[in-house]
mmCIF file of the N, C-alpha and C atoms, coordinates in Angstrom:
data_MODEL
# 
_entry.id   MODEL 
# 
loop_
_atom_site.group_PDB 
_atom_site.id 
_atom_site.type_symbol 
_atom_site.label_atom_id 
_atom_site.label_alt_id 
_atom_site.label_comp_id 
_atom_site.label_asym_id 
_atom_site.label_entity_id 
_atom_site.label_seq_id 
_atom_site.pdbx_PDB_ins_code 
_atom_site.Cartn_x 
_atom_site.Cartn_y 
_atom_site.Cartn_z 
_atom_site.occupancy 
_atom_site.B_iso_or_equiv 
_atom_site.pdbx_formal_charge 
_atom_site.auth_seq_id 
_atom_site.auth_comp_id 
_atom_site.auth_asym_id 
_atom_site.auth_atom_id 
_atom_site.pdbx_PDB_model_num 
ATOM 1   N N  . MET A 1 1  ? 256.453 244.260 269.079 1.00 0.00 ? 1  MET A N  1 
ATOM 2   C CA . MET A 1 1  ? 256.754 243.917 267.465 1.00 0.00 ? 1  MET A CA 1 
ATOM 3   C C  . MET A 1 1  ? 255.539 244.529 266.559 1.00 0.00 ? 1  MET A C  1 
ATOM 4   N N  . LEU A 1 2  ? 256.015 244.995 265.587 1.00 0.00 ? 2  LEU A N  1 
ATOM 5   C CA . LEU A 1 2  ? 255.208 245.691 264.644 1.00 0.00 ? 2  LEU A CA 1 
ATOM 6   C C  . LEU A 1 2  ? 254.384 244.539 263.669 1.00 0.00 ? 2  LEU A C  1 
ATOM 7   N N  . ASN A 1 3  ? 253.077 244.377 263.658 1.00 0.00 ? 3  ASN A N  1 
ATOM 8   C CA . ASN A 1 3  ? 252.692 243.242 262.784 1.00 0.00 ? 3  ASN A CA 1 
ATOM 9   C C  . ASN A 1 3  ? 252.198 244.143 261.295 1.00 0.00 ? 3  ASN A C  1 
ATOM 10  N N  . THR A 1 4  ? 253.043 243.591 260.540 1.00 0.00 ? 4  THR A N  1 
ATOM 11  C CA . THR A 1 4  ? 252.977 244.310 259.073 1.00 0.00 ? 4  THR A CA 1 
ATOM 12  C C  . THR A 1 4  ? 251.916 243.208 258.059 1.00 0.00 ? 4  THR A C  1 
ATOM 13  N N  . GLN A 1 5  ? 251.806 242.173 259.100 1.00 0.00 ? 5  GLN A N  1 
ATOM 14  C CA . GLN A 1 5  ? 250.626 240.996 257.876 1.00 0.00 ? 5  GLN A CA 1 
ATOM 15  C C  . GLN A 1 5  ? 249.331 241.744 257.988 1.00 0.00 ? 5  GLN A C  1 
ATOM 16  N N  . PRO A 1 6  ? 248.805 241.096 257.004 1.00 0.00 ? 6  PRO A N  1 
ATOM 17  C CA . PRO A 1 6  ? 247.271 241.606 257.252 1.00 0.00 ? 6  PRO A CA 1 
ATOM 18  C C  . PRO A 1 6  ? 246.570 241.241 258.074 1.00 0.00 ? 6  PRO A C  1 
ATOM 19  N N  . ASN A 1 7  ? 245.914 241.969 258.879 1.00 0.00 ? 7  ASN A N  1 
ATOM 20  C CA . ASN A 1 7  ? 245.209 241.691 260.324 1.00 0.00 ? 7  ASN A CA 1 
ATOM 21  C C  . ASN A 1 7  ? 244.081 242.560 260.626 1.00 0.00 ? 7  ASN A C  1 
ATOM 22  N N  . LEU A 1 8  ? 243.485 243.366 259.882 1.00 0.00 ? 8  LEU A N  1 
ATOM 23  C CA . LEU A 1 8  ? 242.353 243.985 259.495 1.00 0.00 ? 8  LEU A CA 1 
ATOM 24  C C  . LEU A 1 8  ? 241.274 243.019 259.136 1.00 0.00 ? 8  LEU A C  1 
ATOM 25  N N  . ARG A 1 9  ? 240.249 243.136 260.050 1.00 0.00 ? 9  ARG A N  1 
ATOM 26  C CA . ARG A 1 9  ? 238.677 242.398 259.602 1.00 0.00 ? 9  ARG A CA 1 
ATOM 27  C C  . ARG A 1 9  ? 238.154 243.470 258.892 1.00 0.00 ? 9  ARG A C  1 
ATOM 28  N N  . ALA A 1 10 ? 237.391 243.102 257.811 1.00 0.00 ? 10 ALA A N  1 
ATOM 29  C CA . ALA A 1 10 ? 236.245 244.055 257.251 1.00 0.00 ? 10 ALA A CA 1 
ATOM 30  C C  . ALA A 1 10 ? 237.244 245.242 256.688 1.00 0.00 ? 10 ALA A C  1 
ATOM 31  N N  . CYS A 1 11 ? 238.278 244.964 256.139 1.00 0.00 ? 11 CYS A N  1 
ATOM 32  C CA . CYS A 1 11 ? 239.171 246.150 255.789 1.00 0.00 ? 11 CYS A CA 1 
ATOM 33  C C  . CYS A 1 11 ? 238.332 247.013 254.886 1.00 0.00 ? 11 CYS A C  1 
ATOM 34  N N  . ASP A 1 12 ? 237.875 246.843 253.958 1.00 0.00 ? 12 ASP A N  1 
ATOM 35  C CA . ASP A 1 12 ? 237.033 247.497 252.958 1.00 0.00 ? 12 ASP A CA 1 
ATOM 36  C C  . ASP A 1 12 ? 235.906 248.293 253.787 1.00 0.00 ? 12 ASP A C  1 
ATOM 37  N N  . ASP A 1 13 ? 235.479 247.585 254.665 1.00 0.00 ? 13 ASP A N  1 
ATOM 38  C CA . ASP A 1 13 ? 234.365 248.945 255.302 1.00 0.00 ? 13 ASP A CA 1 
ATOM 39  C C  . ASP A 1 13 ? 235.427 249.978 256.118 1.00 0.00 ? 13 ASP A C  1 
ATOM 40  N N  . PHE A 1 14 ? 236.454 249.573 256.848 1.00 0.00 ? 14 PHE A N  1 
ATOM 41  C CA . PHE A 1 14 ? 237.499 250.555 257.516 1.00 0.00 ? 14 PHE A CA 1 
ATOM 42  C C  . PHE A 1 14 ? 237.700 251.581 256.403 1.00 0.00 ? 14 PHE A C  1 
ATOM 43  N N  . TYR A 1 15 ? 238.121 251.158 255.310 1.00 0.00 ? 15 TYR A N  1 
ATOM 44  C CA . TYR A 1 15 ? 238.712 251.933 254.509 1.00 0.00 ? 15 TYR A CA 1 
ATOM 45  C C  . TYR A 1 15 ? 237.464 252.989 253.783 1.00 0.00 ? 15 TYR A C  1 
ATOM 46  N N  . GLU A 1 16 ? 236.098 252.595 253.787 1.00 0.00 ? 16 GLU A N  1 
ATOM 47  C CA . GLU A 1 16 ? 235.589 253.342 253.428 1.00 0.00 ? 16 GLU A CA 1 
ATOM 48  C C  . GLU A 1 16 ? 234.812 254.297 254.374 1.00 0.00 ? 16 GLU A C  1 
ATOM 49  N N  . ALA A 1 17 ? 235.199 253.925 255.687 1.00 0.00 ? 17 ALA A N  1 
ATOM 50  C CA . ALA A 1 17 ? 234.963 254.594 257.168 1.00 0.00 ? 17 ALA A CA 1 
ATOM 51  C C  . ALA A 1 17 ? 236.055 255.863 256.523 1.00 0.00 ? 17 ALA A C  1 
ATOM 52  N N  . LEU A 1 18 ? 237.365 255.718 256.564 1.00 0.00 ? 18 LEU A N  1 
ATOM 53  C CA . LEU A 1 18 ? 238.428 256.502 256.859 1.00 0.00 ? 18 LEU A CA 1 
ATOM 54  C C  . LEU A 1 18 ? 238.043 257.652 255.515 1.00 0.00 ? 18 LEU A C  1 
ATOM 55  N N  . ILE A 1 19 ? 237.759 257.111 254.434 1.00 0.00 ? 19 ILE A N  1 
ATOM 56  C CA . ILE A 1 19 ? 237.327 257.825 253.098 1.00 0.00 ? 19 ILE A CA 1 
ATOM 57  C C  . ILE A 1 19 ? 236.337 258.810 253.227 1.00 0.00 ? 19 ILE A C  1 
ATOM 58  N N  . ALA A 1 20 ? 235.011 258.557 253.956 1.00 0.00 ? 20 ALA A N  1 
ATOM 59  C CA . ALA A 1 20 ? 234.086 259.089 254.452 1.00 0.00 ? 20 ALA A CA 1 
ATOM 60  C C  . ALA A 1 20 ? 234.404 260.202 255.266 1.00 0.00 ? 20 ALA A C  1 
ATOM 61  N N  . ALA A 1 21 ? 235.252 259.726 256.580 1.00 0.00 ? 21 ALA A N  1 
ATOM 62  C CA . ALA A 1 21 ? 235.530 260.809 257.561 1.00 0.00 ? 21 ALA A CA 1 
ATOM 63  C C  . ALA A 1 21 ? 236.504 261.970 256.865 1.00 0.00 ? 21 ALA A C  1 
ATOM 64  N N  . HIS A 1 22 ? 237.132 262.035 255.627 1.00 0.00 ? 22 HIS A N  1 
ATOM 65  C CA . HIS A 1 22 ? 237.736 262.727 254.932 1.00 0.00 ? 22 HIS A CA 1 
ATOM 66  C C  . HIS A 1 22 ? 236.905 263.806 253.944 1.00 0.00 ? 22 HIS A C  1 
ATOM 67  N N  . GLN A 1 23 ? 235.575 263.180 253.727 1.00 0.00 ? 23 GLN A N  1 
ATOM 68  C CA . GLN A 1 23 ? 234.657 263.929 252.915 1.00 0.00 ? 23 GLN A CA 1 
ATOM 69  C C  . GLN A 1 23 ? 234.359 265.446 253.522 1.00 0.00 ? 23 GLN A C  1 
ATOM 70  N N  . GLY A 1 24 ? 234.261 266.337 252.480 1.00 0.00 ? 24 GLY A N  1 
ATOM 71  C CA . GLY A 1 24 ? 233.666 267.667 252.987 1.00 0.00 ? 24 GLY A CA 1 
ATOM 72  C C  . GLY A 1 24 ? 234.978 268.457 253.688 1.00 0.00 ? 24 GLY A C  1 
ATOM 73  N N  . LEU A 1 25 ? 236.449 267.702 254.068 1.00 0.00 ? 25 LEU A N  1 
ATOM 74  C CA . LEU A 1 25 ? 237.363 268.641 254.546 1.00 0.00 ? 25 LEU A CA 1 
ATOM 75  C C  . LEU A 1 25 ? 238.020 269.163 253.370 1.00 0.00 ? 25 LEU A C  1 
ATOM 76  N N  . SER A 1 26 ? 238.709 270.170 253.863 1.00 0.00 ? 26 SER A N  1 
ATOM 77  C CA . SER A 1 26 ? 239.546 270.993 252.749 1.00 0.00 ? 26 SER A CA 1 
ATOM 78  C C  . SER A 1 26 ? 241.029 270.273 253.132 1.00 0.00 ? 26 SER A C  1 
ATOM 79  N N  . THR A 1 27 ? 242.139 269.743 252.471 1.00 0.00 ? 27 THR A N  1 
ATOM 80  C CA . THR A 1 27 ? 243.402 269.394 252.606 1.00 0.00 ? 27 THR A CA 1 
ATOM 81  C C  . THR A 1 27 ? 243.641 269.780 253.672 1.00 0.00 ? 27 THR A C  1 
ATOM 82  N N  . PRO A 1 28 ? 244.059 271.131 254.312 1.00 0.00 ? 28 PRO A N  1 
ATOM 83  C CA . PRO A 1 28 ? 244.779 270.935 255.654 1.00 0.00 ? 28 PRO A CA 1 
ATOM 84  C C  . PRO A 1 28 ? 243.913 270.451 256.823 1.00 0.00 ? 28 PRO A C  1 
ATOM 85  N N  . GLU A 1 29 ? 242.394 270.730 256.816 1.00 0.00 ? 29 GLU A N  1 
ATOM 86  C CA . GLU A 1 29 ? 241.368 269.922 257.944 1.00 0.00 ? 29 GLU A CA 1 
ATOM 87  C C  . GLU A 1 29 ? 242.077 268.020 257.567 1.00 0.00 ? 29 GLU A C  1 
ATOM 88  N N  . SER A 1 30 ? 242.158 267.922 256.253 1.00 0.00 ? 30 SER A N  1 
ATOM 89  C CA . SER A 1 30 ? 242.099 266.409 256.218 1.00 0.00 ? 30 SER A CA 1 
ATOM 90  C C  . SER A 1 30 ? 243.760 266.141 256.826 1.00 0.00 ? 30 SER A C  1 
ATOM 91  N N  . HIS A 1 31 ? 244.735 266.940 256.473 1.00 0.00 ? 31 HIS A N  1 
ATOM 92  C CA . HIS A 1 31 ? 246.012 266.630 257.207 1.00 0.00 ? 31 HIS A CA 1 
ATOM 93  C C  . HIS A 1 31 ? 246.025 266.490 258.818 1.00 0.00 ? 31 HIS A C  1 
ATOM 94  N N  . ALA A 1 32 ? 245.202 267.480 259.347 1.00 0.00 ? 32 ALA A N  1 
ATOM 95  C CA . ALA A 1 32 ? 244.923 267.637 260.890 1.00 0.00 ? 32 ALA A CA 1 
ATOM 96  C C  . ALA A 1 32 ? 244.464 266.331 261.609 1.00 0.00 ? 32 ALA A C  1 
ATOM 97  N N  . MET A 1 33 ? 243.355 266.265 260.498 1.00 0.00 ? 33 MET A N  1 
ATOM 98  C CA . MET A 1 33 ? 242.451 264.722 260.923 1.00 0.00 ? 33 MET A CA 1 
ATOM 99  C C  . MET A 1 33 ? 243.303 263.471 260.808 1.00 0.00 ? 33 MET A C  1 
ATOM 100 N N  . ASN A 1 34 ? 244.421 263.287 259.957 1.00 0.00 ? 34 ASN A N  1 
ATOM 101 C CA . ASN A 1 34 ? 245.256 262.160 259.672 1.00 0.00 ? 34 ASN A CA 1 
ATOM 102 C C  . ASN A 1 34 ? 246.112 262.389 261.210 1.00 0.00 ? 34 ASN A C  1 
ATOM 103 N N  . ALA A 1 35 ? 247.080 263.475 261.170 1.00 0.00 ? 35 ALA A N  1 
ATOM 104 C CA . ALA A 1 35 ? 247.554 263.731 262.324 1.00 0.00 ? 35 ALA A CA 1 
ATOM 105 C C  . ALA A 1 35 ? 247.198 263.190 263.705 1.00 0.00 ? 35 ALA A C  1 
ATOM 106 N N  . ARG A 1 36 ? 245.985 263.576 263.907 1.00 0.00 ? 36 ARG A N  1 
ATOM 107 C CA . ARG A 1 36 ? 245.048 263.199 265.108 1.00 0.00 ? 36 ARG A CA 1 
ATOM 108 C C  . ARG A 1 36 ? 244.775 261.785 265.114 1.00 0.00 ? 36 ARG A C  1 
ATOM 109 N N  . LEU A 1 37 ? 244.307 260.870 264.003 1.00 0.00 ? 37 LEU A N  1 
ATOM 110 C CA . LEU A 1 37 ? 244.264 259.864 263.787 1.00 0.00 ? 37 LEU A CA 1 
ATOM 111 C C  . LEU A 1 37 ? 245.668 258.864 264.110 1.00 0.00 ? 37 LEU A C  1 
ATOM 112 N N  . VAL A 1 38 ? 246.660 259.246 263.930 1.00 0.00 ? 38 VAL A N  1 
ATOM 113 C CA . VAL A 1 38 ? 248.127 259.011 264.023 1.00 0.00 ? 38 VAL A CA 1 
ATOM 114 C C  . VAL A 1 38 ? 248.395 258.664 265.587 1.00 0.00 ? 38 VAL A C  1 
ATOM 115 N N  . LEU A 1 39 ? 248.294 260.071 266.071 1.00 0.00 ? 39 LEU A N  1 
ATOM 116 C CA . LEU A 1 39 ? 248.414 260.316 267.626 1.00 0.00 ? 39 LEU A CA 1 
ATOM 117 C C  . LEU A 1 39 ? 247.771 259.329 268.392 1.00 0.00 ? 39 LEU A C  1 
ATOM 118 N N  . LEU A 1 40 ? 246.425 259.322 267.971 1.00 0.00 ? 40 LEU A N  1 
ATOM 119 C CA . LEU A 1 40 ? 245.500 258.452 268.863 1.00 0.00 ? 40 LEU A CA 1 
ATOM 120 C C  . LEU A 1 40 ? 245.716 256.934 268.728 1.00 0.00 ? 40 LEU A C  1 
ATOM 121 N N  . LEU A 1 41 ? 245.986 256.446 267.707 1.00 0.00 ? 41 LEU A N  1 
ATOM 122 C CA . LEU A 1 41 ? 246.623 255.181 267.413 1.00 0.00 ? 41 LEU A CA 1 
ATOM 123 C C  . LEU A 1 41 ? 247.936 254.965 268.212 1.00 0.00 ? 41 LEU A C  1 
ATOM 124 N N  . ALA A 1 42 ? 248.668 255.896 268.367 1.00 0.00 ? 42 ALA A N  1 
ATOM 125 C CA . ALA A 1 42 ? 250.254 255.509 268.786 1.00 0.00 ? 42 ALA A CA 1 
ATOM 126 C C  . ALA A 1 42 ? 250.082 255.648 270.228 1.00 0.00 ? 42 ALA A C  1 
ATOM 127 N N  . ASN A 1 43 ? 248.982 256.487 270.754 1.00 0.00 ? 43 ASN A N  1 
ATOM 128 C CA . ASN A 1 43 ? 248.788 256.280 272.376 1.00 0.00 ? 43 ASN A CA 1 
ATOM 129 C C  . ASN A 1 43 ? 248.215 254.889 272.640 1.00 0.00 ? 43 ASN A C  1 
ATOM 130 N N  . HIS A 1 44 ? 247.299 254.345 271.886 1.00 0.00 ? 44 HIS A N  1 
ATOM 131 C CA . HIS A 1 44 ? 246.934 253.211 272.190 1.00 0.00 ? 44 HIS A CA 1 
ATOM 132 C C  . HIS A 1 44 ? 247.861 252.138 271.926 1.00 0.00 ? 44 HIS A C  1 
ATOM 133 N N  . ILE A 1 45 ? 248.790 252.294 270.887 1.00 0.00 ? 45 ILE A N  1 
ATOM 134 C CA . ILE A 1 45 ? 249.870 251.260 271.021 1.00 0.00 ? 45 ILE A CA 1 
ATOM 135 C C  . ILE A 1 45 ? 250.687 251.426 272.201 1.00 0.00 ? 45 ILE A C  1 
ATOM 136 N N  . GLY A 1 46 ? 251.194 252.509 272.422 1.00 0.00 ? 46 GLY A N  1 
ATOM 137 C CA . GLY A 1 46 ? 251.931 252.875 273.469 1.00 0.00 ? 46 GLY A CA 1 
ATOM 138 C C  . GLY A 1 46 ? 253.600 252.056 273.630 1.00 0.00 ? 46 GLY A C  1 
ATOM 139 N N  . ASP A 1 47 ? 253.936 251.278 272.671 1.00 0.00 ? 47 ASP A N  1 
ATOM 140 C CA . ASP A 1 47 ? 255.232 250.981 272.752 1.00 0.00 ? 47 ASP A CA 1 
ATOM 141 C C  . ASP A 1 47 ? 255.837 251.655 271.977 1.00 0.00 ? 47 ASP A C  1 
ATOM 142 N N  . HIS A 1 48 ? 257.197 252.411 272.612 1.00 0.00 ? 48 HIS A N  1 
ATOM 143 C CA . HIS A 1 48 ? 258.067 253.231 271.851 1.00 0.00 ? 48 HIS A CA 1 
ATOM 144 C C  . HIS A 1 48 ? 258.839 252.812 270.579 1.00 0.00 ? 48 HIS A C  1 
ATOM 145 N N  . ALA A 1 49 ? 259.521 251.297 270.929 1.00 0.00 ? 49 ALA A N  1 
ATOM 146 C CA . ALA A 1 49 ? 260.109 250.586 270.239 1.00 0.00 ? 49 ALA A CA 1 
ATOM 147 C C  . ALA A 1 49 ? 259.065 250.076 268.597 1.00 0.00 ? 49 ALA A C  1 
ATOM 148 N N  . THR A 1 50 ? 258.122 249.585 269.076 1.00 0.00 ? 50 THR A N  1 
ATOM 149 C CA . THR A 1 50 ? 256.890 249.686 268.269 1.00 0.00 ? 50 THR A CA 1 
ATOM 150 C C  . THR A 1 50 ? 256.592 250.838 267.061 1.00 0.00 ? 50 THR A C  1 
ATOM 151 N N  . LEU A 1 51 ? 256.624 252.007 267.824 1.00 0.00 ? 51 LEU A N  1 
ATOM 152 C CA . LEU A 1 51 ? 255.996 252.854 267.139 1.00 0.00 ? 51 LEU A CA 1 
ATOM 153 C C  . LEU A 1 51 ? 257.258 253.590 266.239 1.00 0.00 ? 51 LEU A C  1 
ATOM 154 N N  . GLN A 1 52 ? 258.525 253.457 266.653 1.00 0.00 ? 52 GLN A N  1 
ATOM 155 C CA . GLN A 1 52 ? 259.632 253.686 265.799 1.00 0.00 ? 52 GLN A CA 1 
ATOM 156 C C  . GLN A 1 52 ? 259.610 252.813 264.619 1.00 0.00 ? 52 GLN A C  1 
ATOM 157 N N  . ASN A 1 53 ? 259.548 251.642 264.898 1.00 0.00 ? 53 ASN A N  1 
ATOM 158 C CA . ASN A 1 53 ? 259.662 250.715 263.516 1.00 0.00 ? 53 ASN A CA 1 
ATOM 159 C C  . ASN A 1 53 ? 258.601 251.032 262.667 1.00 0.00 ? 53 ASN A C  1 
ATOM 160 N N  . ALA A 1 54 ? 257.478 251.432 263.159 1.00 0.00 ? 54 ALA A N  1 
ATOM 161 C CA . ALA A 1 54 ? 256.232 251.965 262.451 1.00 0.00 ? 54 ALA A CA 1 
ATOM 162 C C  . ALA A 1 54 ? 256.639 253.311 261.323 1.00 0.00 ? 54 ALA A C  1 
ATOM 163 N N  . LEU A 1 55 ? 257.341 254.053 261.953 1.00 0.00 ? 55 LEU A N  1 
ATOM 164 C CA . LEU A 1 55 ? 257.751 255.246 261.734 1.00 0.00 ? 55 LEU A CA 1 
ATOM 165 C C  . LEU A 1 55 ? 258.822 254.962 260.412 1.00 0.00 ? 55 LEU A C  1 
ATOM 166 N N  . GLN A 1 56 ? 259.520 253.985 260.582 1.00 0.00 ? 56 GLN A N  1 
ATOM 167 C CA . GLN A 1 56 ? 260.939 253.891 259.919 1.00 0.00 ? 56 GLN A CA 1 
ATOM 168 C C  . GLN A 1 56 ? 259.815 253.027 258.461 1.00 0.00 ? 56 GLN A C  1 
ATOM 169 N N  . LEU A 1 57 ? 259.308 252.328 258.749 1.00 0.00 ? 57 LEU A N  1 
ATOM 170 C CA . LEU A 1 57 ? 258.448 251.288 257.691 1.00 0.00 ? 57 LEU A CA 1 
ATOM 171 C C  . LEU A 1 57 ? 257.788 252.224 256.879 1.00 0.00 ? 57 LEU A C  1 
ATOM 172 N N  . ALA A 1 58 ? 257.012 253.114 257.400 1.00 0.00 ? 58 ALA A N  1 
ATOM 173 C CA . ALA A 1 58 ? 256.065 254.099 256.916 1.00 0.00 ? 58 ALA A CA 1 
ATOM 174 C C  . ALA A 1 58 ? 257.081 254.982 255.893 1.00 0.00 ? 58 ALA A C  1 
ATOM 175 N N  . ARG A 1 59 ? 257.924 255.584 256.191 1.00 0.00 ? 59 ARG A N  1 
ATOM 176 C CA . ARG A 1 59 ? 258.688 256.087 255.798 1.00 0.00 ? 59 ARG A CA 1 
ATOM 177 C C  . ARG A 1 59 ? 259.985 255.457 254.560 1.00 0.00 ? 59 ARG A C  1 
ATOM 178 N N  . GLY A 1 60 ? 260.073 254.394 254.567 1.00 0.00 ? 60 GLY A N  1 
ATOM 179 C CA . GLY A 1 60 ? 260.308 253.135 253.538 1.00 0.00 ? 60 GLY A CA 1 
ATOM 180 C C  . GLY A 1 60 ? 261.835 253.238 254.030 1.00 0.00 ? 60 GLY A C  1 
ATOM 181 N N  . SER A 1 61 ? 262.441 253.247 255.114 1.00 0.00 ? 61 SER A N  1 
ATOM 182 C CA . SER A 1 61 ? 263.802 253.541 255.557 1.00 0.00 ? 61 SER A CA 1 
ATOM 183 C C  . SER A 1 61 ? 264.121 252.099 256.103 1.00 0.00 ? 61 SER A C  1 
ATOM 184 N N  . ALA A 1 62 ? 263.448 251.391 256.475 1.00 0.00 ? 62 ALA A N  1 
ATOM 185 C CA . ALA A 1 62 ? 263.674 250.059 257.471 1.00 0.00 ? 62 ALA A CA 1 
ATOM 186 C C  . ALA A 1 62 ? 263.948 248.989 256.603 1.00 0.00 ? 62 ALA A C  1 
ATOM 187 N N  . LEU A 1 63 ? 263.741 249.011 255.113 1.00 0.00 ? 63 LEU A N  1 
ATOM 188 C CA . LEU A 1 63 ? 263.886 247.836 254.335 1.00 0.00 ? 63 LEU A CA 1 
ATOM 189 C C  . LEU A 1 63 ? 264.677 248.383 253.497 1.00 0.00 ? 63 LEU A C  1 
ATOM 190 N N  . PRO A 1 64 ? 265.639 247.094 252.772 1.00 0.00 ? 64 PRO A N  1 
ATOM 191 C CA . PRO A 1 64 ? 266.196 247.383 251.537 1.00 0.00 ? 64 PRO A CA 1 
ATOM 192 C C  . PRO A 1 64 ? 265.475 247.870 250.488 1.00 0.00 ? 64 PRO A C  1 
ATOM 193 N N  . ALA A 1 65 ? 265.775 248.222 249.743 1.00 0.00 ? 65 ALA A N  1 
ATOM 194 C CA . ALA A 1 65 ? 264.790 248.792 248.456 1.00 0.00 ? 65 ALA A CA 1 
ATOM 195 C C  . ALA A 1 65 ? 264.387 247.859 247.876 1.00 0.00 ? 65 ALA A C  1 
ATOM 196 N N  . ALA A 1 66 ? 264.655 246.399 247.834 1.00 0.00 ? 66 ALA A N  1 
ATOM 197 C CA . ALA A 1 66 ? 264.046 245.409 247.056 1.00 0.00 ? 66 ALA A CA 1 
ATOM 198 C C  . ALA A 1 66 ? 263.147 244.959 247.990 1.00 0.00 ? 66 ALA A C  1 
ATOM 199 N N  . ASP A 1 67 ? 262.974 244.792 249.075 1.00 0.00 ? 67 ASP A N  1 
ATOM 200 C CA . ASP A 1 67 ? 261.953 244.479 249.907 1.00 0.00 ? 67 ASP A CA 1 
ATOM 201 C C  . ASP A 1 67 ? 261.018 245.491 250.307 1.00 0.00 ? 67 ASP A C  1 
ATOM 202 N N  . ARG A 1 68 ? 261.311 246.750 250.070 1.00 0.00 ? 68 ARG A N  1 
ATOM 203 C CA . ARG A 1 68 ? 260.299 247.801 249.965 1.00 0.00 ? 68 ARG A CA 1 
ATOM 204 C C  . ARG A 1 68 ? 259.322 247.533 248.834 1.00 0.00 ? 68 ARG A C  1 
ATOM 205 N N  . ARG A 1 69 ? 259.959 246.980 247.980 1.00 0.00 ? 69 ARG A N  1 
ATOM 206 C CA . ARG A 1 69 ? 258.778 246.937 246.654 1.00 0.00 ? 69 ARG A CA 1 
ATOM 207 C C  . ARG A 1 69 ? 257.997 245.825 246.976 1.00 0.00 ? 69 ARG A C  1 
ATOM 208 N N  . ALA A 1 70 ? 258.641 244.743 247.612 1.00 0.00 ? 70 ALA A N  1 
ATOM 209 C CA . ALA A 1 70 ? 257.523 243.743 247.967 1.00 0.00 ? 70 ALA A CA 1 
ATOM 210 C C  . ALA A 1 70 ? 256.719 243.469 249.321 1.00 0.00 ? 70 ALA A C  1 
ATOM 211 N N  . ASN A 1 71 ? 256.754 244.746 249.927 1.00 0.00 ? 71 ASN A N  1 
ATOM 212 C CA . ASN A 1 71 ? 255.946 244.967 251.001 1.00 0.00 ? 71 ASN A CA 1 
ATOM 213 C C  . ASN A 1 71 ? 254.545 245.370 250.856 1.00 0.00 ? 71 ASN A C  1 
ATOM 214 N N  . HIS A 1 72 ? 253.543 244.612 251.105 1.00 0.00 ? 72 HIS A N  1 
ATOM 215 C CA . HIS A 1 72 ? 252.236 244.925 250.210 1.00 0.00 ? 72 HIS A CA 1 
ATOM 216 C C  . HIS A 1 72 ? 251.287 245.218 251.774 1.00 0.00 ? 72 HIS A C  1 
ATOM 217 N N  . ALA A 1 73 ? 251.791 244.879 252.765 1.00 0.00 ? 73 ALA A N  1 
ATOM 218 C CA . ALA A 1 73 ? 251.092 244.907 253.832 1.00 0.00 ? 73 ALA A CA 1 
ATOM 219 C C  . ALA A 1 73 ? 250.245 246.613 253.937 1.00 0.00 ? 73 ALA A C  1 
ATOM 220 N N  . ILE A 1 74 ? 251.205 247.479 253.710 1.00 0.00 ? 74 ILE A N  1 
ATOM 221 C CA . ILE A 1 74 ? 250.438 248.864 253.550 1.00 0.00 ? 74 ILE A CA 1 
ATOM 222 C C  . ILE A 1 74 ? 250.591 249.329 252.529 1.00 0.00 ? 74 ILE A C  1 
ATOM 223 N N  . THR A 1 75 ? 249.648 249.791 251.761 1.00 0.00 ? 75 THR A N  1 
ATOM 224 C CA . THR A 1 75 ? 249.427 250.604 250.407 1.00 0.00 ? 75 THR A CA 1 
ATOM 225 C C  . THR A 1 75 ? 248.902 251.886 250.719 1.00 0.00 ? 75 THR A C  1 
ATOM 226 N N  . PRO A 1 76 ? 250.053 252.692 250.052 1.00 0.00 ? 76 PRO A N  1 
ATOM 227 C CA . PRO A 1 76 ? 249.405 254.389 250.413 1.00 0.00 ? 76 PRO A CA 1 
ATOM 228 C C  . PRO A 1 76 ? 248.144 254.304 249.137 1.00 0.00 ? 76 PRO A C  1 
ATOM 229 N N  . VAL A 1 77 ? 247.448 255.559 249.486 1.00 0.00 ? 77 VAL A N  1 
ATOM 230 C CA . VAL A 1 77 ? 246.084 255.922 248.511 1.00 0.00 ? 77 VAL A CA 1 
ATOM 231 C C  . VAL A 1 77 ? 246.338 257.301 248.623 1.00 0.00 ? 77 VAL A C  1 
ATOM 232 N N  . VAL A 1 78 ? 245.778 257.802 247.727 1.00 0.00 ? 78 VAL A N  1 
ATOM 233 C CA . VAL A 1 78 ? 245.304 259.361 247.543 1.00 0.00 ? 78 VAL A CA 1 
ATOM 234 C C  . VAL A 1 78 ? 244.011 259.353 248.180 1.00 0.00 ? 78 VAL A C  1 
ATOM 235 N N  . PRO A 1 79 ? 243.788 260.416 249.405 1.00 0.00 ? 79 PRO A N  1 
ATOM 236 C CA . PRO A 1 79 ? 242.670 260.775 249.567 1.00 0.00 ? 79 PRO A CA 1 
ATOM 237 C C  . PRO A 1 79 ? 241.719 261.515 248.650 1.00 0.00 ? 79 PRO A C  1 
ATOM 238 N N  . THR A 1 80 ? 240.443 261.049 249.009 1.00 0.00 ? 80 THR A N  1 
ATOM 239 C CA . THR A 1 80 ? 239.200 261.236 247.648 1.00 0.00 ? 80 THR A CA 1 
ATOM 240 C C  . THR A 1 80 ? 239.208 262.886 247.740 1.00 0.00 ? 80 THR A C  1 
ATOM 241 N N  . HIS A 1 81 ? 239.533 263.915 248.862 1.00 0.00 ? 81 HIS A N  1 
ATOM 242 C CA . HIS A 1 81 ? 239.727 265.051 248.703 1.00 0.00 ? 81 HIS A CA 1 
ATOM 243 C C  . HIS A 1 81 ? 240.870 265.829 247.647 1.00 0.00 ? 81 HIS A C  1 
ATOM 244 N N  . ALA A 1 82 ? 241.691 264.831 247.687 1.00 0.00 ? 82 ALA A N  1 
ATOM 245 C CA . ALA A 1 82 ? 242.867 265.046 246.758 1.00 0.00 ? 82 ALA A CA 1 
ATOM 246 C C  . ALA A 1 82 ? 242.610 265.138 245.203 1.00 0.00 ? 82 ALA A C  1 
ATOM 247 N N  . VAL A 1 83 ? 241.912 264.335 244.829 1.00 0.00 ? 83 VAL A N  1 
ATOM 248 C CA . VAL A 1 83 ? 241.510 264.042 243.729 1.00 0.00 ? 83 VAL A CA 1 
ATOM 249 C C  . VAL A 1 83 ? 240.852 264.913 242.709 1.00 0.00 ? 83 VAL A C  1 
ATOM 250 N N  . ALA A 1 84 ? 241.402 265.291 241.643 1.00 0.00 ? 84 ALA A N  1 
ATOM 251 C CA . ALA A 1 84 ? 241.022 266.553 240.985 1.00 0.00 ? 84 ALA A CA 1 
ATOM 252 C C  . ALA A 1 84 ? 239.537 265.745 240.302 1.00 0.00 ? 84 ALA A C  1 
ATOM 253 N N  . ALA A 1 85 ? 238.592 266.513 240.364 1.00 0.00 ? 85 ALA A N  1 
ATOM 254 C CA . ALA A 1 85 ? 237.096 266.426 239.408 1.00 0.00 ? 85 ALA A CA 1 
ATOM 255 C C  . ALA A 1 85 ? 237.301 266.410 238.307 1.00 0.00 ? 85 ALA A C  1 
# 
């Protein structure tokens, strides 16, 4: 079962590390790094049903529209390399 409740300790520290990992990368390199990270974490999870649920939630298709607006467990952000100076 996919846990969508806040569960990450020191989430600000992880966010800073994630953003730092993207520093100096081109957009294609950043996308490739994100893809590798997703595959590493998917391998760690290992459960197909949980991964399918995560894919649906990430795409926004697993919840009714009203619930999508209320789901604050995961908030997308713009990577710093994509922000215009």
